[in-house]
N, CA, C, O and the ligand as a Tripos MOL2 file, in Angstrom:
@<TRIPOS>MOLECULE
protein
  277   275    70     0     0
PROTEIN
NO_CHARGES

@<TRIPOS>ATOM
      1 N         131.0450   43.5580   55.3280 N.3       1 MET1
      2 CA        130.7230   43.4460   53.9020 C.3       1 MET1
      3 C         130.2670   42.0230   53.5710 C.2       1 MET1
      4 O         130.9570   41.0510   53.8770 O.2       1 MET1
      5 N         129.1230   41.9210   52.9560 N.am      2 ASN2
      6 CA        128.6000   40.6230   52.5650 C.3       2 ASN2
      7 C         129.2880   40.1100   51.3120 C.2       2 ASN2
      8 O         129.4990   40.8520   50.3520 O.2       2 ASN2
      9 N         129.6300   38.8500   51.3380 N.am      3 LYS3
     10 CA        130.2180   38.2550   50.1400 C.3       3 LYS3
     11 C         129.3510   37.0880   49.6960 C.2       3 LYS3
     12 O         129.2560   36.0780   50.3930 O.2       3 LYS3
     13 N         128.7260   37.2260   48.5510 N.am      4 HIS4
     14 CA        127.8010   36.1980   48.0870 C.3       4 HIS4
     15 C         128.5190   35.0980   47.3200 C.2       4 HIS4
     16 O         128.0750   33.9500   47.3030 O.2       4 HIS4
     17 N         129.6000   35.4430   46.7020 N.am      5 TYR5
     18 CA        130.3210   34.4510   45.9130 C.3       5 TYR5
     19 C         131.7010   34.2390   46.5170 C.2       5 TYR5
     20 O         132.4570   35.1900   46.7140 O.2       5 TYR5
     21 N         132.0180   32.9950   46.8050 N.am      6 GLU6
     22 CA        133.3420   32.7010   47.3470 C.3       6 GLU6
     23 C         134.3820   32.6480   46.2310 C.2       6 GLU6
     24 O         135.5340   33.0420   46.4110 O.2       6 GLU6
     25 N         133.9460   32.1500   45.0760 N.am      7 ILE7
     26 CA        134.8590   32.0490   43.9350 C.3       7 ILE7
     27 C         134.4980   33.1660   42.9430 C.2       7 ILE7
     28 O         133.3240   33.3430   42.6180 O.2       7 ILE7
     29 N         135.4820   33.9080   42.4660 N.am      8 PRO8
     30 CA        135.1790   34.9420   41.4650 C.3       8 PRO8
     31 C         134.5320   34.3270   40.2320 C.2       8 PRO8
     32 O         135.0260   33.3450   39.6770 O.2       8 PRO8
     33 N         133.4230   34.9180   39.8150 N.am      9 ASP9
     34 CA        132.6520   34.3790   38.7120 C.3       9 ASP9
     35 C         133.0630   35.0700   37.4140 C.2       9 ASP9
     36 O         132.9480   36.2910   37.3070 O.2       9 ASP9
     37 N         133.5420   34.3040   36.4180 N.am     10 PRO10
     38 CA        133.9720   34.9320   35.1550 C.3      10 PRO10
     39 C         132.8450   35.7060   34.4920 C.2      10 PRO10
     40 O         133.0770   36.7200   33.8320 O.2      10 PRO10
     41 N         131.6120   35.2160   34.6740 N.am     11 PHE11
     42 CA        130.4910   35.9190   34.0530 C.3      11 PHE11
     43 C         130.2760   37.2750   34.7010 C.2      11 PHE11
     44 O         129.9540   38.2460   34.0160 O.2      11 PHE11
     45 N         130.4480   37.3510   36.0010 N.am     12 GLN12
     46 CA        130.3160   38.6310   36.6860 C.3      12 GLN12
     47 C         131.3270   39.6370   36.1310 C.2      12 GLN12
     48 O         131.0180   40.8150   35.9500 O.2      12 GLN12
     49 N         132.5210   39.1540   35.8710 N.am     13 THR13
     50 CA        133.5590   40.0110   35.2960 C.3      13 THR13
     51 C         133.1440   40.4790   33.9190 C.2      13 THR13
     52 O         133.3250   41.6450   33.5670 O.2      13 THR13
     53 N         132.5870   39.5680   33.1430 N.am     14 PHE14
     54 CA        132.0930   39.8700   31.8010 C.3      14 PHE14
     55 C         131.0150   40.9540   31.8550 C.2      14 PHE14
     56 O         131.0560   41.9190   31.0920 O.2      14 PHE14
     57 N         130.0610   40.7880   32.7560 N.am     15 VAL15
     58 CA        128.9810   41.7670   32.9080 C.3      15 VAL15
     59 C         129.5410   43.1140   33.3420 C.2      15 VAL15
     60 O         129.1160   44.1610   32.8550 O.2      15 VAL15
     61 N         130.4950   43.0770   34.2600 N.am     16 ALA16
     62 CA        131.0920   44.3210   34.7390 C.3      16 ALA16
     63 C         131.7700   45.0700   33.5950 C.2      16 ALA16
     64 O         131.6980   46.2970   33.5240 O.2      16 ALA16
     65 N         132.4270   44.3330   32.7010 N.am     17 LYS17
     66 CA        133.0720   44.9560   31.5430 C.3      17 LYS17
     67 C         132.0340   45.5480   30.6030 C.2      17 LYS17
     68 O         132.1850   46.6710   30.1240 O.2      17 LYS17
     69 N         130.9800   44.7830   30.3440 N.am     18 LYS18
     70 CA        129.9020   45.2690   29.4840 C.3      18 LYS18
     71 C         129.3050   46.5300   30.0800 C.2      18 LYS18
     72 O         129.0610   47.5180   29.3870 O.2      18 LYS18
     73 N         129.0810   46.4700   31.3640 N.am     19 TYR19
     74 CA        128.4880   47.6020   32.0700 C.3      19 TYR19
     75 C         129.3580   48.8450   31.8970 C.2      19 TYR19
     76 O         128.8430   49.9440   31.6880 O.2      19 TYR19
     77 N         130.6700   48.6720   31.9830 N.am     20 ALA20
     78 CA        131.5920   49.7980   31.8610 C.3      20 ALA20
     79 C         131.5250   50.4290   30.4790 C.2      20 ALA20
     80 O         131.7830   51.6230   30.3270 O.2      20 ALA20
     81 N         131.1790   49.6310   29.4670 N.am     21 ASN21
     82 CA        131.1330   50.1390   28.1000 C.3      21 ASN21
     83 C         129.7520   50.6450   27.7070 C.2      21 ASN21
     84 O         129.5710   51.1450   26.5970 O.2      21 ASN21
     85 N         128.7940   50.5230   28.5850 N.am     22 ALA22
     86 CA        127.4010   50.7040   28.1620 C.3      22 ALA22
     87 C         126.7860   52.0210   28.5910 C.2      22 ALA22
     88 O         125.5620   52.1550   28.5610 O.2      22 ALA22
     89 N         127.5850   52.9970   28.9880 N.am     23 LYS23
     90 CA        127.0760   54.3300   29.3040 C.3      23 LYS23
     91 C         125.9670   54.3150   30.3500 C.2      23 LYS23
     92 O         124.9670   55.0210   30.2220 O.2      23 LYS23
     93 N         126.1560   53.5090   31.3770 N.am     24 GLY24
     94 CA        125.1540   53.5040   32.4380 C.3      24 GLY24
     95 C         124.0370   52.5080   32.2220 C.2      24 GLY24
     96 O         123.1420   52.3930   33.0600 O.2      24 GLY24
     97 N         124.0690   51.7850   31.1130 N.am     25 TYR25
     98 CA        123.0690   50.7500   30.9040 C.3      25 TYR25
     99 C         123.3780   49.5840   31.8340 C.2      25 TYR25
    100 O         124.5390   49.2500   32.0730 O.2      25 TYR25
    101 N         122.3380   48.9840   32.3430 N.am     26 ILE26
    102 CA        122.5210   47.8230   33.1990 C.3      26 ILE26
    103 C         121.8450   46.6330   32.5470 C.2      26 ILE26
    104 O         120.6690   46.6930   32.1880 O.2      26 ILE26
    105 N         122.5930   45.5550   32.3970 N.am     27 HIS27
    106 CA        122.0290   44.3550   31.7870 C.3      27 HIS27
    107 C         121.6310   43.3710   32.8630 C.2      27 HIS27
    108 O         122.4550   42.9630   33.6810 O.2      27 HIS27
    109 N         120.3570   42.9890   32.8590 N.am     28 ASP28
    110 CA        119.8840   41.9820   33.7950 C.3      28 ASP28
    111 C         120.0010   40.6190   33.1250 C.2      28 ASP28
    112 O         119.2400   40.2810   32.2180 O.2      28 ASP28
    113 N         120.9630   39.8560   33.5900 N.am     29 PHE29
    114 CA        121.2390   38.5610   32.9700 C.3      29 PHE29
    115 C         120.0370   37.6250   33.0600 C.2      29 PHE29
    116 O         119.7950   36.8280   32.1540 O.2      29 PHE29
    117 N         119.2910   37.7260   34.1490 N.am     30 PHE30
    118 CA        118.2210   36.7530   34.3750 C.3      30 PHE30
    119 C         116.9930   37.0260   33.5170 C.2      30 PHE30
    120 O         116.3480   36.0860   33.0540 O.2      30 PHE30
    121 N         116.6630   38.2770   33.2980 N.am     31 THR31
    122 CA        115.5160   38.5950   32.4500 C.3      31 THR31
    123 C         115.9480   38.8730   31.0200 C.2      31 THR31
    124 O         115.1220   38.8630   30.1070 O.2      31 THR31
    125 N         117.2540   39.1250   30.8180 N.am     32 GLY32
    126 CA        117.7520   39.4750   29.4970 C.3      32 GLY32
    127 C         117.4460   40.9090   29.1180 C.2      32 GLY32
    128 O         117.6960   41.3180   27.9840 O.2      32 GLY32
    129 N         116.9060   41.6770   30.0510 N.am     33 GLU33
    130 CA        116.5320   43.0590   29.7640 C.3      33 GLU33
    131 C         117.6460   44.0330   30.0950 C.2      33 GLU33
    132 O         118.4710   43.7850   30.9740 O.2      33 GLU33
    133 N         117.6550   45.1370   29.3810 N.am     34 TRP34
    134 CA        118.5500   46.2430   29.6920 C.3      34 TRP34
    135 C         117.7450   47.3250   30.3800 C.2      34 TRP34
    136 O         116.5930   47.5800   30.0300 O.2      34 TRP34
    137 N         118.3580   47.9490   31.3500 N.am     35 SER35
    138 CA        117.6780   49.0640   31.9910 C.3      35 SER35
    139 C         118.6230   50.2510   32.0820 C.2      35 SER35
    140 O         119.8450   50.1060   32.0670 O.2      35 SER35
    141 N         118.0300   51.4060   32.1750 N.am     36 TYR36
    142 CA        118.7990   52.6430   32.2200 C.3      36 TYR36
    143 C         117.9970   53.6740   32.9980 C.2      36 TYR36
    144 O         116.8150   53.8890   32.7280 O.2      36 TYR36
    145 N         118.6400   54.2990   33.9510 N.am     37 LYS37
    146 CA        117.9610   55.3500   34.7090 C.3      37 LYS37
    147 C         118.3500   56.6920   34.1170 C.2      37 LYS37
    148 O         119.5280   57.0460   34.0820 O.2      37 LYS37
    149 N         117.3620   57.4320   33.6540 N.am     38 CYS38
    150 CA        117.6180   58.7510   33.0920 C.3      38 CYS38
    151 C         118.1980   59.6530   34.1750 C.2      38 CYS38
    152 O         117.6310   59.7880   35.2600 O.2      38 CYS38
    153 N         119.3300   60.2640   33.8640 N.am     39 LEU39
    154 CA        120.0110   61.0820   34.8680 C.3      39 LEU39
    155 C         119.2680   62.3920   35.1300 C.2      39 LEU39
    156 O         119.4550   63.0200   36.1710 O.2      39 LEU39
    157 N         118.4380   62.7920   34.1930 N.am     40 THR40
    158 CA        117.7450   64.0740   34.3250 C.3      40 THR40
    159 C         116.4580   63.9410   35.1160 C.2      40 THR40
    160 O         116.2420   64.6780   36.0780 O.2      40 THR40
    161 N         115.5970   63.0050   34.7210 N.am     41 CYS41
    162 CA        114.2850   62.9060   35.3720 C.3      41 CYS41
    163 C         114.1780   61.6710   36.2620 C.2      41 CYS41
    164 O         113.1460   61.4490   36.8940 O.2      41 CYS41
    165 N         115.2390   60.8700   36.3130 N.am     42 LYS42
    166 CA        115.3020   59.6870   37.1840 C.3      42 LYS42
    167 C         114.2950   58.5990   36.7990 C.2      42 LYS42
    168 O         113.9740   57.7250   37.6040 O.2      42 LYS42
    169 N         113.8070   58.6630   35.5680 N.am     43 GLU43
    170 CA        112.8770   57.6460   35.1240 C.3      43 GLU43
    171 C         113.6480   56.4040   34.6820 C.2      43 GLU43
    172 O         114.7220   56.5090   34.0910 O.2      43 GLU43
    173 N         113.0910   55.2280   34.9730 N.am     44 ASP44
    174 CA        113.7140   53.9730   34.5490 C.3      44 ASP44
    175 C         113.2010   53.5740   33.1740 C.2      44 ASP44
    176 O         111.9950   53.5300   32.9310 O.2      44 ASP44
    177 N         114.1370   53.2860   32.2840 N.am     45 LEU45
    178 CA        113.7870   52.8370   30.9400 C.3      45 LEU45
    179 C         114.2240   51.3850   30.7910 C.2      45 LEU45
    180 O         115.2310   50.9680   31.3630 O.2      45 LEU45
    181 N         113.4570   50.6200   30.0200 N.am     46 PHE46
    182 CA        113.7790   49.2060   29.8230 C.3      46 PHE46
    183 C         113.7580   48.8610   28.3470 C.2      46 PHE46
    184 O         112.9640   49.4110   27.5830 O.2      46 PHE46
    185 N         114.6390   47.9430   27.9440 N.am     47 ALA47
    186 CA        114.6930   47.5290   26.5410 C.3      47 ALA47
    187 C         115.1970   46.0940   26.4540 C.2      47 ALA47
    188 O         115.9370   45.6380   27.3250 O.2      47 ALA47
    189 N         114.7940   45.3810   25.4020 N.am     48 PRO48
    190 CA        115.2180   43.9920   25.2470 C.3      48 PRO48
    191 C         116.6440   43.8380   24.7650 C.2      48 PRO48
    192 O         117.2280   42.7630   24.9050 O.2      48 PRO48
    193 N         117.2190   44.8900   24.2010 N.am     49 SER49
    194 CA        118.6120   44.8000   23.7720 C.3      49 SER49
    195 C         119.2810   46.1510   23.9410 C.2      49 SER49
    196 O         118.6140   47.1730   24.1030 O.2      49 SER49
    197 N         120.5930   46.1450   23.9020 N.am     50 ARG50
    198 CA        121.3510   47.3750   24.1100 C.3      50 ARG50
    199 C         121.1100   48.3630   22.9630 C.2      50 ARG50
    200 O         121.0310   49.5730   23.1720 O.2      50 ARG50
    201 N         120.9970   47.8200   21.7530 N.am     51 LYS51
    202 CA        120.7640   48.6560   20.5760 C.3      51 LYS51
    203 C         119.4330   49.4140   20.7010 C.2      51 LYS51
    204 O         119.3490   50.6160   20.4500 O.2      51 LYS51
    205 N         118.4050   48.6640   21.0970 N.am     52 ILE52
    206 CA        117.0820   49.2620   21.2650 C.3      52 ILE52
    207 C         117.1000   50.2380   22.4360 C.2      52 ILE52
    208 O         116.4330   51.2720   22.4020 O.2      52 ILE52
    209 N         117.8630   49.9040   23.4670 N.am     53 MET53
    210 CA        117.9720   50.8080   24.6090 C.3      53 MET53
    211 C         118.5230   52.1690   24.1820 C.2      53 MET53
    212 O         118.0640   53.2080   24.6580 O.2      53 MET53
    213 N         119.4990   52.1570   23.2920 N.am     54 THR54
    214 CA        120.0640   53.4230   22.8110 C.3      54 THR54
    215 C         118.9910   54.2420   22.1020 C.2      54 THR54
    216 O         118.8970   55.4540   22.3010 O.2      54 THR54
    217 N         118.1800   53.5810   21.2750 N.am     55 LYS55
    218 CA        117.0870   54.2790   20.5770 C.3      55 LYS55
    219 C         116.0820   54.8320   21.5820 C.2      55 LYS55
    220 O         115.6540   55.9810   21.4710 O.2      55 LYS55
    221 N         115.7130   54.0240   22.5460 N.am     56 ILE56
    222 CA        114.7430   54.4540   23.5470 C.3      56 ILE56
    223 C         115.2940   55.6330   24.3510 C.2      56 ILE56
    224 O         114.5780   56.5890   24.6490 O.2      56 ILE56
    225 N         116.5830   55.5440   24.6970 N.am     57 ARG57
    226 CA        117.2010   56.6040   25.4930 C.3      57 ARG57
    227 C         117.2280   57.9190   24.7070 C.2      57 ARG57
    228 O         116.9060   58.9800   25.2420 O.2      57 ARG57
    229 N         117.6210   57.8330   23.4170 N.am     58 LEU58
    230 CA        117.6750   59.0400   22.5990 C.3      58 LEU58
    231 C         116.2860   59.6300   22.4100 C.2      58 LEU58
    232 O         116.1060   60.8450   22.4890 O.2      58 LEU58
    233 N         115.3020   58.7660   22.1600 N.am     59 TYR59
    234 CA        113.9280   59.2350   22.0140 C.3      59 TYR59
    235 C         113.4770   59.9130   23.2960 C.2      59 TYR59
    236 O         112.8720   60.9840   23.2680 O.2      59 TYR59
    237 N         113.7780   59.2790   24.4110 N.am     60 HIS60
    238 CA        113.3590   59.8100   25.7050 C.3      60 HIS60
    239 C         113.9720   61.1840   25.9670 C.2      60 HIS60
    240 O         113.2700   62.1210   26.3480 O.2      60 HIS60
    241 N         115.2720   61.2960   25.7630 N.am     61 THR61
    242 CA        115.9270   62.5640   26.0900 C.3      61 THR61
    243 C         115.4910   63.6740   25.1330 C.2      61 THR61
    244 O         115.4380   64.8400   25.5260 O.2      61 THR61
    245 N         115.1780   63.3250   23.8820 N.am     62 ARG62
    246 CA        114.8070   64.3480   22.9040 C.3      62 ARG62
    247 C         113.3450   64.7480   22.9920 C.2      62 ARG62
    248 O         112.9920   65.9090   22.7850 O.2      62 ARG62
    249 N         112.4930   63.7660   23.3050 N.am     63 ASN63
    250 CA        111.0570   64.0240   23.2060 C.3      63 ASN63
    251 C         110.3260   64.0330   24.5370 C.2      63 ASN63
    252 O         109.2540   64.6290   24.6490 O.2      63 ASN63
    253 N         110.8760   63.3970   25.5260 N.am     64 GLU64
    254 CA        110.1150   63.2460   26.7710 C.3      64 GLU64
    255 C         110.6260   64.1430   27.8910 C.2      64 GLU64
    256 O         109.8240   64.7810   28.5730 O.2      64 GLU64
    257 N         111.9290   64.2080   28.0970 N.am     65 CYS65
    258 CA        112.3910   65.0720   29.1850 C.3      65 CYS65
    259 C         113.4390   66.0710   28.7140 C.2      65 CYS65
    260 O         113.8780   66.9260   29.4820 O.2      65 CYS65
    261 N         113.8400   65.9620   27.4480 N.am     66 THR66
    262 CA        114.8350   66.8430   26.8140 C.3      66 THR66
    263 C         116.0990   67.0050   27.6710 C.2      66 THR66
    264 O         116.7410   68.0550   27.6480 O.2      66 THR66
    265 N         116.4430   65.9680   28.4160 N.am     67 GLY67
    266 CA        117.6400   66.0060   29.2460 C.3      67 GLY67
    267 C         118.8970   66.1120   28.4030 C.2      67 GLY67
    268 O         119.0630   65.3670   27.4360 O.2      67 GLY67
    269 N         119.7780   67.0240   28.7550 N.am     68 GLY68
    270 CA        121.0570   67.1500   28.0880 C.3      68 GLY68
    271 C         121.0140   67.9490   26.8010 C.2      68 GLY68
    272 O         122.0310   68.0880   26.1210 O.2      68 GLY68
    273 N         119.8360   68.4810   26.4560 N.am     69 TYR69
    274 CA        119.7630   69.2860   25.2280 C.3      69 TYR69
    275 C         119.3650   70.7500   25.5400 C.2      69 TYR69
    276 O         119.2560   71.5680   24.6260 O.2      69 TYR69
    277 ZN        114.4000   61.6800   31.3930 Zn       70 ZN70
@<TRIPOS>BOND
     1     1     2 1
     2     2     3 1
     3     3     4 2
     4     3     5 am
     5     5     6 1
     6     6     7 1
     7     7     8 2
     8     7     9 am
     9     9    10 1
    10    10    11 1
    11    11    12 2
    12    11    13 am
    13    13    14 1
    14    14    15 1
    15    15    16 2
    16    15    17 am
    17    17    18 1
    18    18    19 1
    19    19    20 2
    20    19    21 am
    21    21    22 1
    22    22    23 1
    23    23    24 2
    24    23    25 am
    25    25    26 1
    26    26    27 1
    27    27    28 2
    28    27    29 am
    29    29    30 1
    30    30    31 1
    31    31    32 2
    32    31    33 am
    33    33    34 1
    34    34    35 1
    35    35    36 2
    36    35    37 am
    37    37    38 1
    38    38    39 1
    39    39    40 2
    40    39    41 am
    41    41    42 1
    42    42    43 1
    43    43    44 2
    44    43    45 am
    45    45    46 1
    46    46    47 1
    47    47    48 2
    48    47    49 am
    49    49    50 1
    50    50    51 1
    51    51    52 2
    52    51    53 am
    53    53    54 1
    54    54    55 1
    55    55    56 2
    56    55    57 am
    57    57    58 1
    58    58    59 1
    59    59    60 2
    60    59    61 am
    61    61    62 1
    62    62    63 1
    63    63    64 2
    64    63    65 am
    65    65    66 1
    66    66    67 1
    67    67    68 2
    68    67    69 am
    69    69    70 1
    70    70    71 1
    71    71    72 2
    72    71    73 am
    73    73    74 1
    74    74    75 1
    75    75    76 2
    76    75    77 am
    77    77    78 1
    78    78    79 1
    79    79    80 2
    80    79    81 am
    81    81    82 1
    82    82    83 1
    83    83    84 2
    84    83    85 am
    85    85    86 1
    86    86    87 1
    87    87    88 2
    88    87    89 am
    89    89    90 1
    90    90    91 1
    91    91    92 2
    92    91    93 am
    93    93    94 1
    94    94    95 1
    95    95    96 2
    96    95    97 am
    97    97    98 1
    98    98    99 1
    99    99   100 2
   100    99   101 am
   101   101   102 1
   102   102   103 1
   103   103   104 2
   104   103   105 am
   105   105   106 1
   106   106   107 1
   107   107   108 2
   108   107   109 am
   109   109   110 1
   110   110   111 1
   111   111   112 2
   112   111   113 am
   113   113   114 1
   114   114   115 1
   115   115   116 2
   116   115   117 am
   117   117   118 1
   118   118   119 1
   119   119   120 2
   120   119   121 am
   121   121   122 1
   122   122   123 1
   123   123   124 2
   124   123   125 am
   125   125   126 1
   126   126   127 1
   127   127   128 2
   128   127   129 am
   129   129   130 1
   130   130   131 1
   131   131   132 2
   132   131   133 am
   133   133   134 1
   134   134   135 1
   135   135   136 2
   136   135   137 am
   137   137   138 1
   138   138   139 1
   139   139   140 2
   140   139   141 am
   141   141   142 1
   142   142   143 1
   143   143   144 2
   144   143   145 am
   145   145   146 1
   146   146   147 1
   147   147   148 2
   148   147   149 am
   149   149   150 1
   150   150   151 1
   151   151   152 2
   152   151   153 am
   153   153   154 1
   154   154   155 1
   155   155   156 2
   156   155   157 am
   157   157   158 1
   158   158   159 1
   159   159   160 2
   160   159   161 am
   161   161   162 1
   162   162   163 1
   163   163   164 2
   164   163   165 am
   165   165   166 1
   166   166   167 1
   167   167   168 2
   168   167   169 am
   169   169   170 1
   170   170   171 1
   171   171   172 2
   172   171   173 am
   173   173   174 1
   174   174   175 1
   175   175   176 2
   176   175   177 am
   177   177   178 1
   178   178   179 1
   179   179   180 2
   180   179   181 am
   181   181   182 1
   182   182   183 1
   183   183   184 2
   184   183   185 am
   185   185   186 1
   186   186   187 1
   187   187   188 2
   188   187   189 am
   189   189   190 1
   190   190   191 1
   191   191   192 2
   192   191   193 am
   193   193   194 1
   194   194   195 1
   195   195   196 2
   196   195   197 am
   197   197   198 1
   198   198   199 1
   199   199   200 2
   200   199   201 am
   201   201   202 1
   202   202   203 1
   203   203   204 2
   204   203   205 am
   205   205   206 1
   206   206   207 1
   207   207   208 2
   208   207   209 am
   209   209   210 1
   210   210   211 1
   211   211   212 2
   212   211   213 am
   213   213   214 1
   214   214   215 1
   215   215   216 2
   216   215   217 am
   217   217   218 1
   218   218   219 1
   219   219   220 2
   220   219   221 am
   221   221   222 1
   222   222   223 1
   223   223   224 2
   224   223   225 am
   225   225   226 1
   226   226   227 1
   227   227   228 2
   228   227   229 am
   229   229   230 1
   230   230   231 1
   231   231   232 2
   232   231   233 am
   233   233   234 1
   234   234   235 1
   235   235   236 2
   236   235   237 am
   237   237   238 1
   238   238   239 1
   239   239   240 2
   240   239   241 am
   241   241   242 1
   242   242   243 1
   243   243   244 2
   244   243   245 am
   245   245   246 1
   246   246   247 1
   247   247   248 2
   248   247   249 am
   249   249   250 1
   250   250   251 1
   251   251   252 2
   252   251   253 am
   253   253   254 1
   254   254   255 1
   255   255   256 2
   256   255   257 am
   257   257   258 1
   258   258   259 1
   259   259   260 2
   260   259   261 am
   261   261   262 1
   262   262   263 1
   263   263   264 2
   264   263   265 am
   265   265   266 1
   266   266   267 1
   267   267   268 2
   268   267   269 am
   269   269   270 1
   270   270   271 1
   271   271   272 2
   272   271   273 am
   273   273   274 1
   274   274   275 1
   275   275   276 2
@<TRIPOS>SUBSTRUCTURE
     1 MET1         2 RESIDUE 1 A MET
     2 ASN2         6 RESIDUE 1 A ASN
     3 LYS3        10 RESIDUE 1 A LYS
     4 HIS4        14 RESIDUE 1 A HIS
     5 TYR5        18 RESIDUE 1 A TYR
     6 GLU6        22 RESIDUE 1 A GLU
     7 ILE7        26 RESIDUE 1 A ILE
     8 PRO8        30 RESIDUE 1 A PRO
     9 ASP9        34 RESIDUE 1 A ASP
    10 PRO10       38 RESIDUE 1 A PRO
    11 PHE11       42 RESIDUE 1 A PHE
    12 GLN12       46 RESIDUE 1 A GLN
    13 THR13       50 RESIDUE 1 A THR
    14 PHE14       54 RESIDUE 1 A PHE
    15 VAL15       58 RESIDUE 1 A VAL
    16 ALA16       62 RESIDUE 1 A ALA
    17 LYS17       66 RESIDUE 1 A LYS
    18 LYS18       70 RESIDUE 1 A LYS
    19 TYR19       74 RESIDUE 1 A TYR
    20 ALA20       78 RESIDUE 1 A ALA
    21 ASN21       82 RESIDUE 1 A ASN
    22 ALA22       86 RESIDUE 1 A ALA
    23 LYS23       90 RESIDUE 1 A LYS
    24 GLY24       94 RESIDUE 1 A GLY
    25 TYR25       98 RESIDUE 1 A TYR
    26 ILE26      102 RESIDUE 1 A ILE
    27 HIS27      106 RESIDUE 1 A HIS
    28 ASP28      110 RESIDUE 1 A ASP
    29 PHE29      114 RESIDUE 1 A PHE
    30 PHE30      118 RESIDUE 1 A PHE
    31 THR31      122 RESIDUE 1 A THR
    32 GLY32      126 RESIDUE 1 A GLY
    33 GLU33      130 RESIDUE 1 A GLU
    34 TRP34      134 RESIDUE 1 A TRP
    35 SER35      138 RESIDUE 1 A SER
    36 TYR36      142 RESIDUE 1 A TYR
    37 LYS37      146 RESIDUE 1 A LYS
    38 CYS38      150 RESIDUE 1 A CYS
    39 LEU39      154 RESIDUE 1 A LEU
    40 THR40      158 RESIDUE 1 A THR
    41 CYS41      162 RESIDUE 1 A CYS
    42 LYS42      166 RESIDUE 1 A LYS
    43 GLU43      170 RESIDUE 1 A GLU
    44 ASP44      174 RESIDUE 1 A ASP
    45 LEU45      178 RESIDUE 1 A LEU
    46 PHE46      182 RESIDUE 1 A PHE
    47 ALA47      186 RESIDUE 1 A ALA
    48 PRO48      190 RESIDUE 1 A PRO
    49 SER49      194 RESIDUE 1 A SER
    50 ARG50      198 RESIDUE 1 A ARG
    51 LYS51      202 RESIDUE 1 A LYS
    52 ILE52      206 RESIDUE 1 A ILE
    53 MET53      210 RESIDUE 1 A MET
    54 THR54      214 RESIDUE 1 A THR
    55 LYS55      218 RESIDUE 1 A LYS
    56 ILE56      222 RESIDUE 1 A ILE
    57 ARG57      226 RESIDUE 1 A ARG
    58 LEU58      230 RESIDUE 1 A LEU
    59 TYR59      234 RESIDUE 1 A TYR
    60 HIS60      238 RESIDUE 1 A HIS
    61 THR61      242 RESIDUE 1 A THR
    62 ARG62      246 RESIDUE 1 A ARG
    63 ASN63      250 RESIDUE 1 A ASN
    64 GLU64      254 RESIDUE 1 A GLU
    65 CYS65      258 RESIDUE 1 A CYS
    66 THR66      262 RESIDUE 1 A THR
    67 GLY67      266 RESIDUE 1 A GLY
    68 GLY68      270 RESIDUE 1 A GLY
    69 TYR69      274 RESIDUE 1 A TYR
    70 ZN70       277 GROUP 0 **** ****
């Protein structure tokens, strides 16, 4: 197993917590973008914030692949 960080990074813990609360949303700290892979059609969605990601995800599932409905 590769270990990139010798010291536990508090920010990594923070991101992991956010990730756990974000319904599968992934936050890229370096670009500031949120990404989400649609579980139905496997398409990757991107948004500048978590709030916008929720809108994009709902729009996508309702209008583009109707996943989960
Ligand atoms: Zn989809």
